[in-house]
Structure formats: structure tokens, C-alpha cells
C-alpha positions in Angstrom: -27.7 0.5 -24.5 -23.7 0.1 -24.9 -21.8 1.0 -22.0 -18.6 3.2 -24.2 -15.5 3.1 -21.6 -15.3 6.8 -20.4 -12.0 6.6 -19.2 -8.2 5.2 -21.0 -5.9 5.0 -18.1 -2.2 3.5 -17.8 -1.8 0.9 -15.2 0.5 3.3 -13.3 -2.8 5.9 -13.5 -5.7 3.5 -12.8 -3.8 2.3 -9.7 -3.3 6.1 -8.6 -7.1 6.4 -8.8 -7.6 3.4 -6.8 -5.3 4.4 -4.3 -6.5 7.6 -3.9 -10.3 7.0 -3.7 -10.3 4.0 -1.8 -11.4 5.6 1.0 -14.3 6.8 -0.6 -15.3 3.8 -2.1 -14.9 1.8 1.4 -17.6 4.5 2.5 -19.5 3.7 -0.2 -19.8 -0.2 0.9 -21.2 1.0 4.4 -23.6 3.7 3.1 -25.2 0.9 0.6 -25.7 -1.6 4.0 -27.0 1.5 5.7 -24.5 1.5 8.4 -24.2 4.5 10.6 -20.9 5.6 9.6 -20.0 9.1 8.6 -16.6 9.7 5.8 -14.7 11.4 8.2 -15.4 8.2 10.7 -14.4 6.1 7.8 -11.6 8.2 7.3 -10.3 8.1 11.1 -10.5 4.2 11.8 -8.7 3.4 8.0 -5.8 5.7 9.8 -5.5 3.5 12.7 -7.0 5.6 14.8 -9.4 4.4 17.3 -13.0 6.4 16.8 -15.6 6.7 19.9 -19.4 6.1 19.4 -18.5 3.6 16.4 -20.0 0.2 16.9 -17.0 -2.5 16.4 -18.8 -4.8 13.7 -19.0 -1.2 11.6 -15.4 -1.2 12.7 -14.7 -4.7 11.4 -16.7 -4.0 8.2 -14.4 -1.3 7.0 -11.4 -3.0 8.0 -12.4 -6.0 6.0 -13.0 -4.0 2.9 -9.3 -2.3 3.1 -8.1 -5.4 3.4 -10.3 -6.3 0.3 -8.7 -3.2 -1.8 -5.2 -4.4 -0.2 -5.6 -7.4 -2.1 -7.8 -5.5 -5.3 -4.4 -3.3 -6.1 -1.6 -6.1 -5.3 -3.7 -8.2 -7.8 -4.3 -6.1 -10.5 -3.1 -8.7 -13.1 -4.6 -11.9 -11.7 -7.3 -13.1 -14.4 -10.9 -12.7 -13.2 -12.7 -16.0 -11.8 -15.0 -17.2 -9.4 -11.8 -18.3 -7.3 -11.1 -14.7 -7.4 -14.7 -14.1 -6.5 -14.8 -16.1 -3.5 -11.5 -14.5 -2.4 -12.7 -10.8 -2.1 -16.1 -12.3 -0.3 -13.7 -13.7 2.0 -12.4 -10.4 2.9 -15.3 -8.4 2.9 -17.1 -11.3 5.0 -14.9 -11.9 7.6 -16.4 -12.7 10.6 -19.6 -11.2 9.9 -21.4 -14.0 7.8 -22.2 -18.3 8.5 -19.0 -18.5 6.1 -17.6 -16.0 4.4 -15.4 -17.0 0.7 -17.8 -19.9 -0.2 -21.3 -19.9 -2.5 -24.0 -20.0 0.3 -25.4 -23.7 0.4 -29.4 -21.7 2.0 -31.7 -19.8 1.4 -31.3 -16.0 1.8 -34.3 -13.2 2.0 -33.6 -9.6 0.8 -34.8 -6.5 3.0 -37.9 -5.0 1.0 -39.0 -7.4 -1.7 -40.2 -10.7 -2.1 -37.7 -11.9 -4.4 -35.7 -14.7 -3.3 -32.4 -15.3 -5.3 -31.7 -19.3 -5.9 -28.9 -21.3 -4.0 -26.2 -20.7 -6.6 -24.4 -23.4 -8.2 -21.1 -23.2 -8.2 -20.8 -24.4 -12.2 -23.3 -21.9 -13.5 -21.6 -18.9 -11.3 -18.6 -20.1 -12.5 -19.4 -20.2 -16.1 -21.3 -17.0 -16.4 -18.3 -15.1 -14.4 -16.0 -16.7 -17.2 -18.7 -16.4 -20.3 -18.9 -12.3 -19.1 -14.8 -11.4 -18.2 -14.0 -13.5 -21.7 -16.6 -11.5 -24.1 -14.5 -10.0 -26.4 -17.8 -7.9 -28.1 -18.3 -6.4 -24.9 -16.4 -2.9 -23.1 -14.6 -3.2 -19.4 -17.6 -1.1 -18.4 -20.2 -2.6 -20.1 -18.4 -6.1 -18.2 -18.1 -4.3 -14.6 -22.0 -3.4 -14.8 -23.1 -6.4 -15.5 -20.7 -7.7 -12.9 -22.3 -5.8 -10.1 -25.8 -6.4 -11.4 -25.9 -10.1 -11.9 -23.8 -10.5 -8.5 -26.2 -8.0 -6.1 -29.4 -10.0 -7.5 -27.7 -13.1 -7.6 -26.8 -12.8 -3.7 -24.5 -15.5 -4.1 -22.8 -15.7 -0.5 -24.0 -15.5 2.6 -22.9 -12.0 3.2 -21.3 -8.4 1.7 -23.0 -9.5 -1.8 -23.8 -6.1 -2.8 -20.1 -4.9 -1.3 -18.3 -7.8 -2.8 -20.2 -7.2 -6.3 -19.0 -3.2 -6.3 -15.4 -4.6 -5.2 -15.5 -6.9 -8.4 -16.8 -3.9 -11.1 -13.9 -2.1 -9.7 -11.5 -5.1 -10.4 -13.0 -5.0 -13.9 -12.1 -1.5 -14.3 -9.1 -0.6 -12.5 -7.7 -3.8 -14.3 -8.9 -2.7 -18.1 -8.0 1.3 -17.3 -11.6 2.5 -17.3 -12.1 4.1 -14.0 -13.6 3.1 -10.6 -17.3 2.8 -9.5 -18.6 4.7 -6.5 -21.7 5.8 -5.5 -21.6 9.4 -3.7 -24.2 10.2 -0.5 -26.3 12.2 -3.3 -27.0 9.1 -5.3 -27.6 6.6 -2.5 -31.0 7.2 -2.4 -32.1 6.4 -5.9 -29.3 4.0 -6.5 -31.8 1.8 -3.3 -34.4 2.7 -5.8 -33.1 1.2 -8.9 -31.8 -1.4 -6.7 -35.2 -2.2 -5.6 -36.7 -2.2 -8.9 -34.2 -4.6 -10.2 -34.6 -7.2 -7.3 -37.9 -7.2 -8.2 -38.3 -6.7 -11.6 -35.3 -9.0 -12.7 -34.6 -5.9 -15.5 -30.9 -3.8 -15.2 -31.6 -1.7 -17.5 -32.7 1.5 -15.6 -29.7 0.6 -12.8 -27.1 0.2 -15.4 -27.7 3.2 -16.9 -27.8 5.2 -13.7 -24.4 3.7 -12.5 -22.9 4.5 -15.9 -23.9 8.4 -15.5 -23.2 9.2 -12.0 -20.7 6.6 -10.2 -18.1 6.1 -12.7 -15.4 8.5 -11.9 -11.7 8.3 -13.2 -8.9 11.5 -14.1 -9.2 13.6 -17.1 -6.3 13.9 -18.4 
């Protein structure tokens, strides 16, 4: 299935969309990790206001994603490389993992599945990402969806893989003016079901079709 770009925004429009939706996207990242925070709590924390009854590690995770999004919007014209991907993870997994901003060197498991992702080989990860980004036959949307699927199942980092992969996908979309990827509450259960199926089978078809249909937002001009 070919995923045509749904949106064709200018750089200015694309950055406007990114800044308008960043709080919603950060909240999406928290829900993907099953963290017990609400959207209003997320917004309040992003505004620098203390929120009672929110755990410190949840606050840290929100502020980490805030910093990743600030980095993304400031580097919208920078090329997507393994170094860039590691930089995203450095922001997102800061103080959450054994190490952050570097590929993991040991084995990890994924909750709910027997699938064990192999330990990443730097040269292979870098080569695949370069090939994907430089493939002129693919739309930006196709690249973004593949980057998200590849990163979530590959589990290249010790922690924050789904959030890092989503941010990478958004870097690709926003840079191309192709919209923004955000999973809302009402679609989160279906997303988790399809993601688990993808972990178990390695077939990303249904996950990508779902993401394309329900999670890419933009500005109607």
C-alpha cells in the first residue's frame, strides 16, 4: 500500500503546527508508556507549574519530551542520521535509563510478547536509516511510518524507544510539511493491540495502515 502525503505545508505552516500540537504529542508519548498523567496535568507541567500527585519520574519524562521537541523545532532543516536519532533519545531518556543517547549493548524484553529484539549493530542501524531517508521513491509519510515501526520493534535504546521513534517520525513529517503524527486517547487501545501484533509477527502492514488513517494531523488550507 502506498501512503501518499496528506498535507503539503510550507515550512512556516509546518512549524506552526508542531508548536501548536507539541503538548498533545508529549501527552501521547506519556500514554504510550502507560504513565498515569492526564492531558491537563501534562499541559500544566509544561507551563512550569507544580502539579500535586504526579510522580517525579512522570514529570521528568514530560520535561524530557519537551526538550526533545524544542530540539526538533530548532533543527528542522538538519538531516536525519543515526547521530540525530541518538540525540533525540538523549533528550527523551535522560535520567530514565542505564544510558541514553547511545545504542544499547545488552538484551531487553518487551512487555506482553515473547519477541526479543536483537542487540543493535551500529553500522546496520545507520545504513538502514540512511537508505530509508534517502529513498526518493518513498513519500515523507511512508518514510515516517517505516521509521516509527522500525524503531519501536528494533528497540535500539535502553529506554524511550516508542517516544524516540514517534519523535523521529515527526521530524520526518514536519521537515517535509506532511503533517504530524499523534495518537489520541480514543485510538490508544487499538494502537497497542496492533503494535503487539507487529512485535509478535514482524508484519507492520496493519499498524501502518492504522497510523495513516487515524494519527496524521495537519492544517486544512
